[in-house]
DRENVO-413127 format. One record per residue (C-alpha): residue number from 1; x, y, z. Coordinates in Angstrom, 3 decimals, always signed. Each point is the difference from the previous one (the first is absolute). Last residue first. Example, Ala and Ser with C-alpha at 12.3 -4.5 7.8 and 13.67 -1.06 7.14 Angstrom:
<pts>
<nr:2, xx:+13.670, yy:-1.060, zz:+7.140>
<nr:1, xx:-1.370, yy:-3.440, zz:+0.660>
</pts>
This chain:
<pts>
<nr:250, xx:-96.519, yy:-23.886, zz:+54.302>
<nr:249, xx:+1.741, yy:-1.052, zz:-3.291>
<nr:248, xx:+0.449, yy:+2.630, zz:-2.493>
<nr:247, xx:-1.531, yy:-1.477, zz:-3.533>
<nr:246, xx:+2.355, yy:-1.063, zz:-2.591>
<nr:245, xx:+1.029, yy:+2.371, zz:-2.563>
<nr:244, xx:-1.182, yy:+0.437, zz:-3.082>
<nr:243, xx:+1.163, yy:-0.295, zz:-3.055>
<nr:242, xx:-1.542, yy:+1.504, zz:-3.370>
<nr:241, xx:+0.208, yy:-2.430, zz:-3.102>
<nr:240, xx:+2.494, yy:-0.465, zz:-3.312>
<nr:239, xx:+2.217, yy:+3.110, zz:-0.697>
<nr:238, xx:+0.427, yy:+0.703, zz:+3.747>
<nr:237, xx:+0.893, yy:-3.641, zz:+0.919>
<nr:236, xx:+3.867, yy:+0.510, zz:+0.338>
<nr:235, xx:-0.581, yy:+3.646, zz:+1.679>
<nr:234, xx:-2.963, yy:-1.388, zz:+2.613>
<nr:233, xx:+1.679, yy:-3.043, zz:+0.628>
<nr:232, xx:+3.319, yy:+1.833, zz:+1.107>
<nr:231, xx:-1.543, yy:+2.653, zz:+1.463>
<nr:230, xx:-2.035, yy:-2.386, zz:+2.284>
<nr:229, xx:+3.343, yy:-1.812, zz:+1.138>
<nr:228, xx:+1.252, yy:+3.516, zz:+0.520>
<nr:227, xx:-2.741, yy:+1.222, zz:+2.385>
<nr:226, xx:+0.214, yy:-3.454, zz:+1.807>
<nr:225, xx:+3.801, yy:+0.365, zz:+0.505>
<nr:224, xx:-1.040, yy:+3.213, zz:+1.798>
<nr:223, xx:-2.664, yy:-2.101, zz:+2.414>
<nr:222, xx:+2.671, yy:-2.256, zz:+0.694>
<nr:221, xx:+2.659, yy:+2.771, zz:+0.657>
<nr:220, xx:-2.533, yy:+1.970, zz:+2.809>
<nr:219, xx:-0.135, yy:-3.866, zz:+1.395>
<nr:218, xx:+3.323, yy:-0.421, zz:+0.098>
<nr:217, xx:+3.648, yy:-0.971, zz:-1.409>
<nr:216, xx:-1.969, yy:-0.883, zz:-3.296>
<nr:215, xx:+2.654, yy:-1.364, zz:-2.668>
<nr:214, xx:+1.720, yy:+1.948, zz:-2.758>
<nr:213, xx:-1.731, yy:+0.720, zz:-2.928>
<nr:212, xx:+1.782, yy:-1.349, zz:-3.374>
<nr:211, xx:-0.645, yy:+1.516, zz:-3.242>
<nr:210, xx:-0.768, yy:-0.644, zz:-3.570>
<nr:209, xx:-0.737, yy:+2.892, zz:-1.707>
<nr:208, xx:+2.894, yy:+0.196, zz:-1.912>
<nr:207, xx:-1.110, yy:-3.019, zz:-1.967>
<nr:206, xx:+1.488, yy:-2.857, zz:+0.309>
<nr:205, xx:+2.704, yy:-1.890, zz:-2.576>
<nr:204, xx:+2.615, yy:+3.589, zz:+0.406>
<nr:203, xx:-1.992, yy:+3.145, zz:+1.687>
<nr:202, xx:-0.665, yy:-2.263, zz:+3.594>
<nr:201, xx:+2.670, yy:-2.534, zz:-0.607>
<nr:200, xx:+1.108, yy:+0.595, zz:+3.023>
<nr:199, xx:-3.035, yy:+0.346, zz:+1.920>
<nr:198, xx:-1.322, yy:+3.307, zz:+1.439>
<nr:197, xx:+0.366, yy:+1.386, zz:+3.243>
<nr:196, xx:-2.236, yy:+0.693, zz:+2.815>
<nr:195, xx:-1.817, yy:+1.968, zz:+2.171>
<nr:194, xx:+2.666, yy:+2.864, zz:+0.827>
<nr:193, xx:-2.055, yy:+2.863, zz:-1.601>
<nr:192, xx:+1.955, yy:+0.090, zz:-3.595>
<nr:191, xx:-0.514, yy:-3.730, zz:-0.074>
<nr:190, xx:-3.634, yy:+0.398, zz:+0.531>
<nr:189, xx:-0.694, yy:+2.955, zz:-1.838>
<nr:188, xx:+2.158, yy:-0.884, zz:-3.029>
<nr:187, xx:-2.452, yy:-3.363, zz:-0.252>
<nr:186, xx:-3.041, yy:+1.736, zz:+0.258>
<nr:185, xx:+1.072, yy:+2.674, zz:-2.570>
<nr:184, xx:+0.943, yy:-3.200, zz:-2.475>
<nr:183, xx:-3.246, yy:-1.644, zz:+0.723>
<nr:182, xx:+0.726, yy:-2.954, zz:+2.265>
<nr:181, xx:+0.420, yy:-3.466, zz:-0.549>
<nr:180, xx:+0.984, yy:-2.179, zz:+3.434>
<nr:179, xx:+2.075, yy:-2.126, zz:+1.917>
<nr:178, xx:-0.436, yy:+0.055, zz:+3.494>
<nr:177, xx:+2.581, yy:-0.565, zz:+3.522>
<nr:176, xx:-1.657, yy:-2.785, zz:+2.245>
<nr:175, xx:+3.314, yy:-1.254, zz:+1.094>
<nr:174, xx:-0.224, yy:-3.600, zz:-0.750>
<nr:173, xx:-3.449, yy:-0.057, zz:-1.614>
<nr:172, xx:+0.829, yy:+2.446, zz:-2.902>
<nr:171, xx:-2.943, yy:+1.978, zz:-0.756>
<nr:170, xx:-1.477, yy:+0.090, zz:-3.711>
<nr:169, xx:-1.964, yy:+2.726, zz:-2.051>
<nr:168, xx:-0.372, yy:+0.866, zz:-3.709>
<nr:167, xx:+0.102, yy:-3.613, zz:-2.013>
<nr:166, xx:-1.448, yy:+0.116, zz:-3.242>
<nr:165, xx:+2.577, yy:-2.063, zz:-2.039>
<nr:164, xx:+2.659, yy:+1.952, zz:+1.729>
<nr:163, xx:+2.028, yy:+1.293, zz:-2.833>
<nr:162, xx:-3.989, yy:+0.329, zz:-1.809>
<nr:161, xx:-1.260, yy:+2.702, zz:+2.964>
<nr:160, xx:+1.494, yy:+2.950, zz:-1.406>
<nr:159, xx:-1.566, yy:-0.629, zz:-3.533>
<nr:158, xx:-3.338, yy:-0.128, zz:+1.342>
<nr:157, xx:-1.262, yy:-3.496, zz:+0.413>
<nr:156, xx:-3.520, yy:-0.343, zz:-1.428>
<nr:155, xx:-2.224, yy:-2.513, zz:+2.229>
<nr:154, xx:-0.184, yy:-3.566, zz:-0.496>
<nr:153, xx:+1.421, yy:-1.030, zz:+3.355>
<nr:152, xx:-0.622, yy:+3.109, zz:+2.408>
<nr:151, xx:+2.927, yy:+1.842, zz:+0.835>
<nr:150, xx:+1.962, yy:-1.164, zz:+2.593>
<nr:149, xx:+1.269, yy:+0.345, zz:+3.668>
<nr:148, xx:+2.322, yy:-2.783, zz:+0.900>
<nr:147, xx:-0.117, yy:-2.677, zz:+2.827>
<nr:146, xx:+3.494, yy:-1.697, zz:+0.675>
<nr:145, xx:+1.136, yy:-3.044, zz:-1.898>
<nr:144, xx:+2.886, yy:+1.281, zz:-2.171>
<nr:143, xx:+1.247, yy:+3.377, zz:+0.367>
<nr:142, xx:-1.143, yy:+1.402, zz:-4.106>
<nr:141, xx:-3.004, yy:-1.979, zz:-1.298>
<nr:140, xx:-1.653, yy:+0.666, zz:+4.034>
<nr:139, xx:-2.858, yy:-2.988, zz:+0.593>
<nr:138, xx:-3.014, yy:+1.534, zz:-0.431>
<nr:137, xx:-2.170, yy:+2.715, zz:+1.361>
<nr:136, xx:-2.162, yy:+1.449, zz:-2.576>
<nr:135, xx:-1.333, yy:+3.222, zz:-1.090>
<nr:134, xx:-2.590, yy:+2.168, zz:-2.431>
<nr:133, xx:-3.089, yy:-1.566, zz:+0.692>
<nr:132, xx:+1.123, yy:-0.913, zz:+3.433>
<nr:131, xx:-0.041, yy:+3.673, zz:+1.154>
<nr:130, xx:-0.854, yy:-0.663, zz:+4.089>
<nr:129, xx:+1.628, yy:-3.263, zz:-0.665>
<nr:128, xx:+3.176, yy:+0.958, zz:-0.885>
<nr:127, xx:+0.477, yy:+2.838, zz:+2.552>
<nr:126, xx:-1.020, yy:-2.379, zz:+2.608>
<nr:125, xx:+2.340, yy:-2.914, zz:-0.523>
<nr:124, xx:+2.566, yy:+3.106, zz:-0.423>
<nr:123, xx:-1.218, yy:+1.427, zz:+3.700>
<nr:122, xx:+0.829, yy:-4.107, zz:+1.634>
<nr:121, xx:+3.577, yy:+0.044, zz:-1.473>
<nr:120, xx:+0.605, yy:+2.936, zz:+1.498>
<nr:119, xx:-1.416, yy:-0.496, zz:+3.564>
<nr:118, xx:+1.391, yy:-3.715, zz:+0.013>
<nr:117, xx:+3.129, yy:+2.283, zz:-0.940>
<nr:116, xx:+0.177, yy:+2.066, zz:+3.305>
<nr:115, xx:-1.373, yy:-3.167, zz:+1.904>
<nr:114, xx:+3.624, yy:-1.639, zz:-1.085>
<nr:113, xx:+2.146, yy:+3.398, zz:+0.138>
<nr:112, xx:+1.185, yy:+1.899, zz:-2.297>
<nr:111, xx:+3.866, yy:+0.717, zz:-0.687>
<nr:110, xx:+2.203, yy:+2.770, zz:+0.792>
<nr:109, xx:+2.744, yy:-1.106, zz:-1.140>
<nr:108, xx:+0.677, yy:-3.039, zz:-2.466>
<nr:107, xx:-2.151, yy:+1.553, zz:-3.077>
<nr:106, xx:-0.211, yy:-1.784, zz:-2.986>
<nr:105, xx:+0.863, yy:+0.122, zz:-4.006>
<nr:104, xx:-0.254, yy:-3.825, zz:-0.906>
<nr:103, xx:+1.577, yy:+0.892, zz:-2.346>
<nr:102, xx:+2.411, yy:+2.658, zz:-1.424>
<nr:101, xx:+2.046, yy:-1.062, zz:+3.049>
<nr:100, xx:+1.102, yy:+3.461, zz:+2.188>
<nr:99, xx:-1.571, yy:-0.614, zz:+3.081>
<nr:98, xx:-2.325, yy:+2.346, zz:+0.908>
<nr:97, xx:+0.920, yy:+1.206, zz:+4.196>
<nr:96, xx:-3.311, yy:+2.290, zz:+1.140>
<nr:95, xx:-0.187, yy:+3.619, zz:-0.945>
<nr:94, xx:+1.081, yy:+2.211, zz:+2.692>
<nr:93, xx:-2.639, yy:+1.735, zz:+2.540>
<nr:92, xx:-3.407, yy:+1.197, zz:-0.422>
<nr:91, xx:-1.543, yy:-0.025, zz:-3.768>
<nr:90, xx:-1.054, yy:+3.619, zz:-0.709>
<nr:89, xx:-3.949, yy:+0.426, zz:-0.589>
<nr:88, xx:-1.879, yy:-1.593, zz:-2.802>
<nr:87, xx:-2.863, yy:+1.809, zz:-1.881>
<nr:86, xx:-3.514, yy:-0.843, zz:+0.761>
<nr:85, xx:-1.767, yy:-2.967, zz:-1.861>
<nr:84, xx:+2.268, yy:-0.568, zz:-2.170>
<nr:83, xx:-0.374, yy:-0.497, zz:-3.800>
<nr:82, xx:+2.528, yy:+2.845, zz:-1.773>
<nr:81, xx:-0.228, yy:+0.160, zz:-3.381>
<nr:80, xx:+3.062, yy:-0.075, zz:-2.143>
<nr:79, xx:-0.111, yy:-2.971, zz:-1.738>
<nr:78, xx:-4.008, yy:+0.251, zz:-0.733>
<nr:77, xx:+0.084, yy:-0.090, zz:-3.272>
<nr:76, xx:+1.645, yy:-3.385, zz:-0.417>
<nr:75, xx:+3.461, yy:-0.499, zz:+1.059>
<nr:74, xx:+2.216, yy:-0.161, zz:-2.887>
<nr:73, xx:-1.200, yy:+3.551, zz:-0.810>
<nr:72, xx:+2.062, yy:+1.096, zz:+2.937>
<nr:71, xx:+3.183, yy:-0.845, zz:-0.741>
<nr:70, xx:+1.225, yy:+3.471, zz:-2.046>
<nr:69, xx:-1.584, yy:+2.092, zz:+1.444>
<nr:68, xx:+0.820, yy:-1.039, zz:+3.650>
<nr:67, xx:+3.624, yy:-0.046, zz:-0.526>
<nr:66, xx:+1.689, yy:-2.651, zz:+1.854>
<nr:65, xx:+1.462, yy:-0.152, zz:+3.151>
<nr:64, xx:-2.614, yy:+0.231, zz:+2.207>
<nr:63, xx:-0.350, yy:+0.055, zz:+3.491>
<nr:62, xx:+3.772, yy:-1.359, zz:+0.432>
<nr:61, xx:-0.076, yy:-2.839, zz:+2.615>
<nr:60, xx:+0.158, yy:-2.936, zz:-2.101>
<nr:59, xx:+3.491, yy:+1.514, zz:-1.953>
<nr:58, xx:+1.745, yy:-3.125, zz:-0.236>
<nr:57, xx:-1.163, yy:-0.947, zz:-3.467>
<nr:56, xx:-0.277, yy:-3.696, zz:-1.467>
<nr:55, xx:+0.919, yy:-1.387, zz:-3.073>
<nr:54, xx:+3.238, yy:-1.730, zz:+0.689>
<nr:53, xx:-1.388, yy:-0.606, zz:+3.273>
<nr:52, xx:-2.256, yy:-2.156, zz:-1.456>
<nr:51, xx:+3.116, yy:-3.191, zz:-0.448>
<nr:50, xx:+0.089, yy:+0.488, zz:+3.985>
<nr:49, xx:-3.449, yy:-0.232, zz:+0.298>
<nr:48, xx:+0.678, yy:-3.577, zz:-2.087>
<nr:47, xx:+3.043, yy:-1.431, zz:+1.652>
<nr:46, xx:-1.978, yy:+0.528, zz:+3.349>
<nr:45, xx:-2.985, yy:-2.074, zz:-0.945>
<nr:44, xx:+2.688, yy:-2.579, zz:-1.927>
<nr:43, xx:+1.540, yy:-0.219, zz:+4.019>
<nr:42, xx:-3.395, yy:-0.442, zz:+1.777>
<nr:41, xx:-3.119, yy:+1.906, zz:+0.699>
<nr:40, xx:-1.438, yy:-0.549, zz:-3.476>
<nr:39, xx:-1.776, yy:+3.249, zz:-1.273>
<nr:38, xx:-2.789, yy:+1.488, zz:+0.343>
<nr:37, xx:+0.518, yy:-0.150, zz:+4.077>
<nr:36, xx:+0.470, yy:-2.514, zz:+2.875>
<nr:35, xx:+2.136, yy:+1.209, zz:+2.672>
<nr:34, xx:+1.936, yy:+2.702, zz:+1.300>
<nr:33, xx:+3.625, yy:-1.897, zz:+1.352>
<nr:32, xx:+0.280, yy:-1.335, zz:-3.937>
<nr:31, xx:+1.140, yy:+3.312, zz:-0.871>
<nr:30, xx:+1.829, yy:+0.448, zz:+3.010>
<nr:29, xx:+2.293, yy:-3.188, zz:-0.429>
<nr:28, xx:+0.364, yy:+0.767, zz:-3.623>
<nr:27, xx:+1.755, yy:+3.287, zz:+1.124>
<nr:26, xx:+2.287, yy:-1.708, zz:+2.245>
<nr:25, xx:+0.829, yy:-2.479, zz:-2.574>
<nr:24, xx:+0.781, yy:+3.014, zz:-2.500>
<nr:23, xx:+2.342, yy:+1.727, zz:+2.696>
<nr:22, xx:+1.909, yy:-3.407, zz:+1.298>
<nr:21, xx:+0.653, yy:-0.858, zz:-3.436>
<nr:20, xx:+1.220, yy:+3.372, zz:-1.023>
<nr:19, xx:+2.442, yy:+0.205, zz:+2.875>
<nr:18, xx:+1.331, yy:-3.505, zz:-1.577>
<nr:17, xx:+0.208, yy:+1.290, zz:-2.887>
<nr:16, xx:+2.190, yy:+3.132, zz:+0.829>
<nr:15, xx:+1.945, yy:-2.415, zz:+2.117>
<nr:14, xx:+0.670, yy:-2.430, zz:-2.501>
<nr:13, xx:+1.172, yy:+2.486, zz:-2.164>
<nr:12, xx:+2.903, yy:+2.145, zz:+2.304>
<nr:11, xx:+1.028, yy:-3.608, zz:+0.811>
<nr:10, xx:+0.381, yy:-0.822, zz:-3.669>
<nr:9, xx:+1.416, yy:+3.485, zz:-0.444>
<nr:8, xx:+2.763, yy:-0.592, zz:+2.689>
<nr:7, xx:+2.876, yy:-1.207, zz:-2.222>
<nr:6, xx:-1.053, yy:+2.074, zz:-3.090>
<nr:5, xx:+0.544, yy:+3.440, zz:+2.181>
<nr:4, xx:+3.131, yy:-1.644, zz:+1.140>
<nr:3, xx:+0.871, yy:-0.601, zz:-3.847>
<nr:2, xx:-0.840, yy:+3.306, zz:-1.021>
<nr:1, xx:+2.516, yy:+1.488, zz:+3.199>
</pts>
């Protein structure tokens, strides 16, 4: 019996190896299909993000998987403060589909329209212009050649902005999702009410407040998105200056 098993072992190993290669190839193609981002959109970028899974978390939709008293001192004196103008309601429907890559983190369903993304980028320009002594708009240091809201050069970086080198908000052109840094309280609310989830490296290399907010699906959700982006800027700049929201267009 053992000799019979040994006879078929090479074929079985080959079949398993072929299946693994097919799975890996499909995963690679899905990675490349997400387009440009902070890592190379080629084999080497795919391999690097695979290595990053060793330190990545999977509980990205758990509202607060940490002891707040044990971590809040790392996020400044305003970590447990909410900066929303109005409390968030529950997001209707299910969460969009987010592939399990560590990077990039993107949604592939319920993506924003071209018109919506234009409004989003325009609003971030207005937010930066309204607070030009505190904020600047530069290319993202995290996601490659996309506009990002950053703390103005020359200002002292709070500890929780050191890893991102002062960057606090950027929108992903491909899908309209947004990465931003929120207070722990506001990040918890966003996740709990279904408007977003943490990055897989949040709580590892990135801070717990580094959050993905899903793309707005309509004008009401765009207004909520503006509330969230302003909250991010207000938290990140709370120890430096008050952040003013852009004037409401008539």
